[in-house]
N, C-alpha and C positions, 0 to 999 in steps of 0.2 A: 506393418508398423507395430511396435511394442507399445502397449498401453501403460501409462503411468498415471497414478492419481496422487494428488498432494493437497493437504490442507494448508490454506493461506489465510492469515488473519489481517484484516484492515484495521489499523488503530490510529488514533489521533484525538485531539481535543474536540469539543462539540462544535458543530457548524463549520467545519473546515471543508466539507464536500466529500466525505468518505462514501456515503451512500450514492451520491451522484457519480462519483468516479466508477464505482462498481456497476451502476446502471449503464453508464456509457460503455464500459468494457463488455458487459454481458449482452446488452440489447442494442447498443449504439444509439441510445436515446438519452434525452435530458429533459428534466421537468423543472420549472421555476418554483414549484411548490416545495416548501421546506417541511420535511417530515423527520422528526426526531426518532432515531432508532432506540427502541427499548430492548435491552438485553442484547440479542444477536439476531442478524438476518443472514440466511445462508443462500448462496447462489452457486451455480456451476457453469463452467465454460471449458470447452476443449480447444487446444491449440495444437496444430500439427507442426512437427519439426522434421521435414523430409530428410535433411542432411544427417540427422541423428537416428532416423527411422523410428521416431517416437511420436505417439499421440499423447499429449499431456492434458489430463483432466484436472482443472483447478477447482477445488471445493473452497469457495471464498466465504469466510466468516466475517461479516461486517459487524464489528463490535461497537456498542454504544460509546459515544464520545466522552472522554474524560481526560483530565491532565494527570490523574493517578488512579490506578486500578485497585479495587478491593478484591476480596477472595473470589467472588462470583465471576468477575471479569477475567481474573487470572485463570480460573478453571476453564473458561472458553478457549484460552490460548494453548492449553495442554495438547501436545501432539502436533503442533504446527510445523510444517516444513519450511515456511518462510513468512515474511511480514511485508506488508505495504504500509509504510508510515505516511500519513497525510498531514500536511500543515497548510495554512492559509497565507498566501503571499501578501494579503492586505492586512494581516494581523501577525506581525513578527513574534509576538508572545507565544503563538501556537508552535513555533519552532522549539521553544524551551520545553513546552509540554511534550513534544515528540522525543526530545532528548531524555526527559525524565522517564517516559514510558519505555523507551529503548533500554535504559539502564535497569529499570525494574524487571523487564522481561528477560534480559540477559542474565541478571542475577538469579532469577527463578529457573530459567530453562536453558541457559547457555546461548552461545552464538548460533545464528541461523541466517541463511541468505535473506537479504532485505533490499528494498528500494525506498527512496524518499521521494514523495510527490509534493512539490510546493505548488499548490493548486490555486485556481482563480487567476491564471495568467491573462485571461481576457479582460480583466478589470485594470487596464493599464494606468488609468488616472489615479487609482487607489493602491497600486502595487507598491510595496514597501520593503522589498528585499533587494539590496544593492547587488551589483555583479560581483563585488568582492565577497560579500556575505555568501552568495550562492556558490562561488568558487570554493570557499571554505567548507560549505556543506558537502560539496562534491568530494572534496578531499576526505572529510570525516566519514561520509556514508559510502563512498565509492560509486554509488549509482543514484544520483539525484537528478530530478527532472522538473522543469517548469511545465506544469500541466494546466489544462482547462477542461473540466468535465463538460462545460457548456459547449465548447467548440470541438472537443475531442483531442485537442493538441497534446501529443505525446503520451496519452493515456495508454493506448494499445502497446506502443513501443516500450514503455516503462514496465508494464505487467508481463509482456512477453520476455523482457530481459530477466525479470524475476523467475519466470518459469525455466529459463535456460540455466540460471544460477542454481536453482533447486536440482535440476537434472545433473549438472556438473558436480554438485555437492554429494548427491546420491551415488554417482559413479566413483567418486573418490573414497566414499565410505565402504565400498564393496571390495 
C-alpha cells in the first residue's frame, strides 16, 4: 500500500459539532460535554483504500468555530488538501456561516476538495433543514451529508468520501 498524508481542516460556526464529529471519526466516541476549541486541535486517522492500494493518513485540524476567520485562523488553513465544513441542522443560520467561510477560504487559497456535514441529525424534533434546502446544498457542495456525531450517522462515510476526493485530486495534479 502506498502511504499518503493529507492535511484536512474542519471549519464551521461555533457549537455546530466540529470537535464531536472529529472525535466520532477518530475514536468512534461521543461526549455530551461541550468543550469550546481554542485555536486548533489536531488529530490523525488512517483509512485504507485497497482498491487504490493507498493508505491515507488524514491529519485533521479542528479549527475554532467562527462565522468569519481572522488572520490567525486563516494561517491554520494554509496547506490544507481538503475541508470538512460543518453546520448545525437545528440552526440554519450556521449554513450561511459555512457559505461565508467557504468563500473566504476559496478566495485566499483556491478550490480544494470538500464535504459539507449538516450535523445533529439525531435531534429530529429540532431539525430545521427541509429536504428541498438539503437538495440545494447537495447541488452546491456536491458532497453534503446529514450527520450525527452522537449516533455516528454518516460521519465515517462523509470523511472517507473526502479522503477519496483528495486522492483523486492529487492524482489529477500529477
